[in-house]
C-alpha positions, 0 to 999 in steps of 0.5 A, a space after each residue: 468449539 467450531 468457529 462460525 462459518 468454518 468448513 472443516 474436515 478431520 484427518 480420518 475423513 480427508 487425508 491431506 494432499 500429498 506433499 502438503 506437510 513437506 511443503 509447509 515445513 519448507 515454507 516455514 523454514 524459508 520464512 524463518 530464514 528471512 526474519 530480521 534481528 529485530 524480530 520483524 520481516 520486511 520485503 521491498 514494496 516495488 513500484 517504479 523509478 518515479 520516486 527515485 527520479 523525484 529523490 534525485 530532483 529534490 537533492 539537486 534543488 537542495 544543492 545536496 547531490 548524491 556522492 559518487 558511490 550513491 550516484 553509481 548505485 542510482 544509475 545502476 537502478 536506471 540501467 536494470 529497470 529500463 524497458 527494451 524500448 529505452 524508457 521506464 514504465 510505471 511498474 515492472 511489467 508496464 510498457 514505457 511511460 511518458 511520465 516515468 521516462 521524462 522524470 528519469 531523463 531529467 534525473 539522469 541529466 542531473 546526475 551528470 549523464 551526457 545527452 549522447 550517453 546511450 541511457 539518456 539518448 534512447 530515452 529521449 528518442 523514445 519520448 520524442 517518438 510518442 504522440 505529444 512527447 513530454 507534453 503527454 505527461 499528466 499535470 501531476 508530472 508538470 509540477 516536478 518540471 515546474 520546480 526545476 523551471 522546465 515548465 511554467 506553473 500555469 501548466 500545473 493544476 492550481 493548488 492555492 494555499 488559501 484553501 488551508 485558511 478555510 474554516 474546518 467545517 468548510 466542504 472544500 477544506 483540505 483536511 476533509 481529504 484522504 490523509 496522504 492527499 491532504 498532507 501532500 496538498 499542504 506541502 505542494 500548495 506552499 510551493 505552488 503559492 510561492 511559485 518556488 523553483 530551483 535556481 536556473 543554470 545552463 543545464 536548465 536551458 539544455 533540458 528545455 531544448 532536449 525535452 521539448 524539441 519536436 512538434 508543438 514546442 515553439 523554439 524548443 520551449 515548453 508547451 501546454 500538456 497534451 491531451 489524453 495520454 496512456 498515463 492519464 487514467 482519470 479524466 475530469 469532467 465539467 465540475 473539475 474544469 469549472 473549479 480549476 477555471 475559478 482557481 486560476 482566476 483566483 490566482 490573478 486577484 488574491 491579495 499578497 497579505 492573504 497569500 502570506 498568511 496562507 503560506 505561513 499556515 502551510 508552513 506551520 502544518 509541514 513543521 508540525 508533521 516534522 515534529 509529529 513524525 520525527 523518525 520518518 513521514 507518512 510516505 517518501 513522496 510526502 517526505 521529499 516535498 516537505 524537504 522542499 517546503 523547508 528549503 523554500 522557506 529558509 535555506 538554513 531551516 533548523 529542521 532541514 538537515 534532519 528531514 534530509 537525513 531521514 530520506 534514507 529511510 525510504 531507500 533500498 539498495 543492493 549490488 544487483 539492482 542498485 538504489 531504489 526509493 520505495 513509496 512506503 515501508 511494510 514492516 508491520 504489515 509483513 510481520 503480521 502476516 509472517 506470524 500468521 503464516 508461522 502459526 497457521 499450522 499445528 499449534 505446538 509449532 507456533 510456539 517458536 522463539 521466532 514467533 516470540 521475537 516477532 510478537 515483541 516487535 509488534 507489541 512495541 510497534 503500537 503507536 501510543 504517543 503523539 509528538 506534534 504541536 497541533 491536536 491531530 485530526 487522526 486517531 493516534 493512540 494504540 493503532 499500528 502503522 503500515 511501517 513501524 512504531 515510529 510512524 505517527 499514522 495508524 492504519 485501520 487494516 494494519 492495526 487489525 492484522 497486527 492485533 490478529 497476529 499478536 493474539 494468534 501468537 499468544 494463543 499458540 503459546 498456551 492459555 494466557 500467552 504462556 511463553 510470551 513475557 507478561 509485559 509484552 502481552 496485549 492487555 485490555 487497555 491496549 486492546 481497547 485502544 486498538 478497538 478505538 483505532 479501528 472503529 474510528 475508521 468505520 464509514 457510514 456505509 459500514 465498511 472500513 477505511 485506512 488512515 481516517 474515517 471518510 470526512 465527506 461524501 465521495 463528491 471530491 473524487 469529481 474534483 480529482 486533478 491528478 489525472 493519474 490516481 483514482 480514488 485518492 481524494 477521500 478515504 473510502 471503504 474497501 473490502 480488504 480493510 473491512 475483512 481485516 477488521 472483521 477478522 480482528 474483531 472476532 478475535 478481540 471480542 471475548 477479551 473486551 469489556 462488556 460495553 466494548 464487546 457490544 460496540 465491536 458487535 455493532 460494528 461487525 454487523 455493519 461491516 458484514 452488511 457492507 460486504 454483502 452490498 459490495 458483492 458483484 453478481 458473479 459472486 466476486 468482490 473488487 479489490 482496492 489494495 491488491 490484484 484484484 478480485 482474487 485478493 478481495 476474495 481472500 479478505 471478504 471470505 475470511 471476514 465473513 467467516 470470522 463474523 459468523 456468516 455460515 458457508 452456505 449463506 448466499 454470499 460466501 456460497 456465490 464467492 465459492 462458485 466464482 473461485 471454482 469457476 476461475 481456477 486455471 487449467 494448471 490448477 492455480 489462480 492468476 489475475 492480470 494487473 489490468 483488471 484493476 484498470 478495467 474493474 473486471 476479472 482478467 485471468 492470466 494464462 498460468 497461476 501465481 503463488 500468492 494469487 493461488 494462495 489467496 484463492 485457497 484461503 478463500 476456498 477454505 472459508 467458502 468451499 471447504 478443504 474437500 473441494 477439488 478446487 481447493 485441493 488442486 490449489 494446494 497441489 499447485 503450491 506443492 508442485 511449484 515450490 522451489 527447493 529452498 522453500 520459496 516460490 517464484 516472485 516478482 509479478 505485480 500483486 499490489 495496487 494503490 489508488 486503483 491505477 498504480 501497480 506494486 510488487 510486494 516481494 514477500 507476498 509469494 513467501 508468506 501467503 503460500 505458507 499461510 494457505 498451506 498451514 490453514 489447509 493442514 489445520 483444516 484436514 488435521 495434522 499427521 499422526 506423529 504431530 501429537 494431540 489434535 482437535 476431534 474431527 469436524 471441529 476447527 481450532 479457534 486459532 485457525 482463522 488467518 
């Protein structure tokens, strides 16, 4: 039967674009060559040198400096990522940043680089040439300077640990925050409340002189942070100013006994996270700050050695670019889309042994246990994390994409999942657990979040003290997460028990209503985790299609018109990363493979494969494919917290393959490919 909302065509009515079959086979071969021995795929999720600098700072404070081999590899990363101006940016395409460059300069000096070394000297010269110099670093960055004794804690945004002593029902309790933020708060507030700093030494005094020389610093000492700088994306209003004034006042009057109780509560929370995530933490920054908490509590803390050893999990290293530290690992996410890409074309090709190995990896990656000592706030059973099964943090859209990939692989291997070992198939218990994990993250507005359901209103965003990260206070709904979950729910519903099926149906209706409400007047949607409206178009279109919204409905029809209007002269699609900062569509001058793929996928669900825009996009992908089956990469294609840009290295690999496979399935396989569905009927596994 046809999937509701699918625009289809048959091979007799619409032969595929020339070269599409060849391009898909080459893309498939390239993707298969990148599969790991464990059956998974993973590409680096590249941000900037900021976390690498924090890694060096933490190792210095812990008195565990990198060995000479690691030191050289770290220096190689700084050399290869420096901008022509001598600084470091917040992502590979960004201009130099005072925040990134200041932390990089500190890390270079901690690694033994002399101040007159060209790498350090150029960075210092650039910093001193900027308005405000180091004082232009946001208060988030001054936290790291305070840890080293380079700036006083009074220049750090106040983070009193006593907030952890509030009753859980209190509106200001940190447990109401987004998961990443609350885990950081409980660790950072310990360090702030204890006024922890590294032991000062000659290098501390030298760094103060080198960093804070110039106008505004009296006697070479640190001054207060400057006003608005290019690194500041979030400016607090009156509510934040009043709140911070009150919190600073609290720092002058709190009792010592209460502070000790608060610090103990924060320490216990960090210890519990060490037990709950014994292989690696929620993110690299969380892991780094938690190491400092353990060290500040006890230099010989029984959990410290293991916590430090786990930091290597976050590292990427190669001979060309040296050692980097990523913000997160994307194994489950990448593997889920790789499976969907491999199985997007003809069904008989999807029963590849590689898909079976990936299925086994994803099946084993479902989180089914919790090893923490305190009952968790988050749903922990039967979801999937962004990284792997060792994480204790299921994510809503990662769970959805993993379920989608697993069911697609099982369908491709025949009725009942023939070819997939019975023990590895998704049984009803696993499906119901995954359903609970996803529905637990549905917000009152009908959309879906990531780590949690939103626990309060959006008002905490007015108290955001970071100055750098937008949308980081509560787990709000996003178009992408909602589209992913709607797609998974449509696949799961026939396999669920009757009551669970009804729950999924009600959640689907609310999710569709959320997407309808989020559409802009021009037909586009704003993205939260990718660049930007093109990425959101892909998720919104397939979510609506999977939920049964027909292509001629006003919402997908308007989205289709927007896609056709934003096609570039070269036939592809490309969107500038600045569109995330300005919340409007900003086209590039040329198409990019992953963005063209997103547009083609959205076009298949809104315009249909016959539309010239879709066909042009497919031809663009065929024309720009390399001889080895890959496409050019390295362009910014992801984002977090609305302002921090990322490069997902595998996006230009599996998204074009997914688009080509789905296109070929829509128009029909070549005559030699074997039996196919009748013309005009979509394969129910074609939704990707």
